[in-house]
C-alpha positions as CSV (number, residue, x, y, z in Angstrom):
1,X,50.3,4.9,74.2
2,X,53.0,2.9,76.1
3,X,51.1,-0.3,75.5
4,X,50.9,0.3,71.8
5,X,54.6,1.1,71.7
6,X,55.5,-2.1,73.6
7,X,53.3,-4.1,71.2
8,X,55.2,-2.6,68.2
9,X,58.5,-3.4,69.8
10,X,57.5,-7.0,70.4
11,X,56.5,-7.2,66.7
12,X,60.0,-5.9,65.7
13,X,61.6,-8.8,67.6
14,X,59.2,-11.2,66.1
15,X,60.1,-10.0,62.6
16,X,63.8,-10.3,63.4
17,X,63.2,-13.8,64.6
18,X,61.4,-14.7,61.4
19,X,64.3,-13.2,59.4
20,X,66.7,-15.5,61.2
21,X,64.7,-18.7,60.5
22,X,66.3,-19.4,57.1
23,X,69.8,-19.3,58.7
24,X,68.7,-21.6,61.5
25,X,67.0,-23.9,59.0
26,X,70.0,-24.4,56.8
27,X,72.3,-24.8,59.8
28,X,70.0,-27.6,61.1
29,X,69.8,-29.2,57.7
30,X,73.6,-29.2,57.4
31,X,74.1,-30.7,60.8
32,X,71.5,-33.4,60.2
33,X,73.0,-34.3,56.8
34,X,76.4,-34.6,58.3
35,X,75.2,-36.8,61.1
36,X,73.2,-39.2,59.0
37,X,75.3,-39.5,55.9
38,X,78.0,-42.0,55.1
39,X,81.7,-40.9,54.8
40,X,81.4,-41.3,51.0
41,X,78.8,-38.5,50.8
42,X,80.7,-36.0,52.9
43,X,82.2,-34.4,49.8
44,X,78.7,-34.0,48.3
45,X,77.4,-32.4,51.5
46,X,80.3,-30.0,51.5
47,X,79.6,-29.0,47.9
48,X,76.0,-28.2,48.8
49,X,76.8,-26.3,52.1
50,X,79.6,-24.4,50.5
51,X,77.9,-23.6,47.2
52,X,78.2,-20.1,45.8
53,X,74.9,-18.1,45.6
54,X,74.7,-16.3,42.2
55,X,72.1,-13.6,41.5
56,X,71.4,-13.1,37.8
57,X,69.5,-10.8,35.5
58,X,68.8,-11.4,31.8
59,X,70.6,-9.4,29.2
60,X,67.5,-9.5,27.0
61,X,64.3,-11.4,26.5
62,X,64.1,-12.3,22.8
63,X,67.0,-14.8,22.8
64,X,66.9,-15.7,26.5
65,X,68.2,-19.3,27.1
66,X,66.6,-21.4,29.8
67,X,66.7,-24.8,31.3
68,X,64.0,-27.1,32.5
69,X,62.8,-28.5,35.8
70,X,60.2,-31.1,36.8
71,X,56.9,-30.0,38.2
72,X,56.1,-32.7,40.7
73,X,52.4,-31.7,40.7
74,X,51.8,-32.4,37.0
75,X,54.9,-34.4,36.2
76,X,55.8,-32.1,33.3
77,X,59.1,-30.4,32.5
78,X,58.7,-26.7,32.6
79,X,60.9,-23.8,31.5
80,X,63.4,-22.5,34.1
81,X,65.0,-19.1,34.0
82,X,67.7,-18.7,36.6
83,X,67.6,-15.7,39.0
84,X,69.0,-16.8,42.4
85,X,70.9,-20.0,42.1
86,X,73.4,-21.9,44.2
87,X,76.3,-23.5,42.3
88,X,79.3,-25.6,43.2
89,X,81.6,-23.4,41.1
90,X,84.8,-23.6,43.2
91,X,85.4,-19.9,43.1
92,X,88.9,-18.8,44.2
93,X,88.7,-15.6,46.4
94,X,91.7,-13.6,47.3
95,X,93.2,-14.5,50.6
96,X,92.5,-11.1,52.2
97,X,88.8,-11.4,51.2
98,X,88.3,-14.5,53.3
99,X,89.9,-12.8,56.3
100,X,88.0,-9.6,55.9
101,X,84.7,-11.4,55.3
102,X,85.1,-13.5,58.4
103,X,86.0,-10.4,60.4
104,X,83.0,-8.6,59.0
105,X,80.7,-11.5,59.9
106,X,82.0,-11.3,63.5
107,X,81.6,-7.6,63.7
108,X,78.2,-7.8,62.0
109,X,77.0,-10.1,64.8
110,X,78.4,-7.7,67.4
111,X,76.7,-4.8,65.6
112,X,73.4,-6.5,65.7
113,X,73.8,-7.2,69.5
114,X,74.8,-3.5,70.1
115,X,71.8,-2.2,68.0
116,X,69.4,-4.4,69.9
117,X,70.8,-3.3,73.3
118,X,70.6,0.4,72.2
119,X,67.0,-0.2,71.0
120,X,66.0,-1.8,74.3
121,X,67.6,1.1,76.3
122,X,65.7,3.6,74.2
123,X,62.4,1.8,74.7
124,X,63.0,1.4,78.5
125,X,63.7,5.1,78.8
126,X,60.6,6.1,76.9
127,X,58.5,3.7,79.1
128,X,59.9,5.4,82.2
129,X,58.8,8.8,80.9
130,X,62.2,10.0,79.6
131,X,61.2,10.9,76.1
132,X,62.4,14.3,74.9
133,X,66.0,14.2,76.2
134,X,69.4,14.5,74.5
135,X,70.4,11.1,75.7
136,X,67.7,9.6,73.5
137,X,69.0,11.6,70.6
138,X,72.5,10.2,71.2
139,X,71.1,6.6,71.5
140,X,69.2,7.0,68.1
141,X,72.3,8.5,66.5
142,X,74.5,5.6,67.7
143,X,71.8,3.0,66.7
144,X,71.4,4.5,63.2
145,X,75.1,5.1,62.7
146,X,76.1,1.5,63.6
147,X,73.2,0.0,61.5
148,X,74.1,2.2,58.5
149,X,77.9,1.5,58.7
150,X,77.3,-2.3,59.1
151,X,74.9,-2.3,56.1
152,X,77.4,-0.4,53.9
153,X,80.2,-2.8,54.8
154,X,78.1,-5.9,54.1
155,X,76.8,-4.4,50.8
156,X,80.4,-3.6,49.6
157,X,81.7,-7.0,50.5
158,X,78.8,-8.8,48.8
159,X,79.2,-6.7,45.6
160,X,82.9,-7.4,45.5
161,X,82.3,-11.1,46.2
162,X,79.8,-11.2,43.3
163,X,82.3,-9.5,41.0
164,X,84.8,-12.3,41.8
165,X,82.2,-15.0,41.1
166,X,81.2,-13.3,37.9
167,X,84.8,-13.5,36.7
168,X,84.9,-17.2,37.2
169,X,81.3,-18.3,36.5
170,X,78.9,-17.1,33.8
171,X,75.6,-18.2,32.4
172,X,74.8,-17.4,28.7
173,X,72.3,-14.6,28.3
174,X,72.7,-13.3,31.9
175,X,74.8,-10.9,33.8
176,X,75.3,-10.5,37.6
177,X,72.5,-8.6,39.3
178,X,74.6,-6.3,41.5
179,X,71.6,-4.3,42.5
180,X,70.1,-7.2,44.4
181,X,73.2,-7.2,46.7
182,X,72.3,-3.8,48.1
183,X,70.9,-4.1,51.6
184,X,68.0,-1.8,51.0
185,X,66.0,-2.7,54.2
186,X,69.0,-2.5,56.5
187,X,70.2,0.8,55.0
188,X,66.7,2.2,55.3
189,X,66.5,1.3,59.0
190,X,69.8,3.1,59.7
191,X,68.6,6.2,57.8
192,X,65.2,6.2,59.5
193,X,66.9,6.0,62.9
194,X,69.2,8.9,62.0
195,X,66.2,10.9,60.7
196,X,64.3,10.2,63.9
197,X,67.3,11.4,66.0
198,X,67.3,14.7,64.1
199,X,63.6,15.1,64.6
200,X,64.1,14.6,68.3
201,X,67.0,17.1,68.3
202,X,64.9,19.7,66.5
203,X,62.1,19.3,68.9
204,X,64.4,19.6,71.9
205,X,66.0,22.7,70.5
206,X,62.6,24.3,70.0
207,X,61.6,23.3,73.5
208,X,64.8,24.8,75.0
209,X,64.3,28.1,73.0
210,X,60.7,28.4,74.2
211,X,61.8,27.8,77.8
212,X,64.4,30.6,77.4
213,X,61.8,32.9,75.9
214,X,59.4,32.4,78.8
């Protein structure tokens, strides 16, 4: 049982690592471009690296406008309907938003570190045989609470940022897809951790009641 648990935990960290790969990739691409490019192209590189990501959904289908893009396999121009696009729109955010967003990023990194530490503590305790204990319930509650709070803050900031972008950049036939900014996976992980904590708590209470009865 412990071996299976440890394998699952390793898979969790593998999945987290895979999730971080796009961030690492783009950071490496930006550093390489900055190192290899001439001073004249620095402005172009900044425009790419600081581009705004816009998530769109069509208003309707019948009169939906589209662009074209080249298919390098066939050499043909094919229809393109934008969904997630990066544009150099030069959006002006409120001053407080940049400060709060930077602070939230720092706190988000700290939250990830704390969640990982709590997760490791929980797994180590279970491996040592300390399974049905109130300390594990508290660890799960903290883990779930921090994850849930961080996900809510990120979601709210992303939705607000998207609303600012939509006020300064629009595409005919499309509206901003606010639903896609909801961190469903992260919110679900927080809720699952809290549910697991309550299941542990119920089990412990039942165990304590049985011991008192005996």
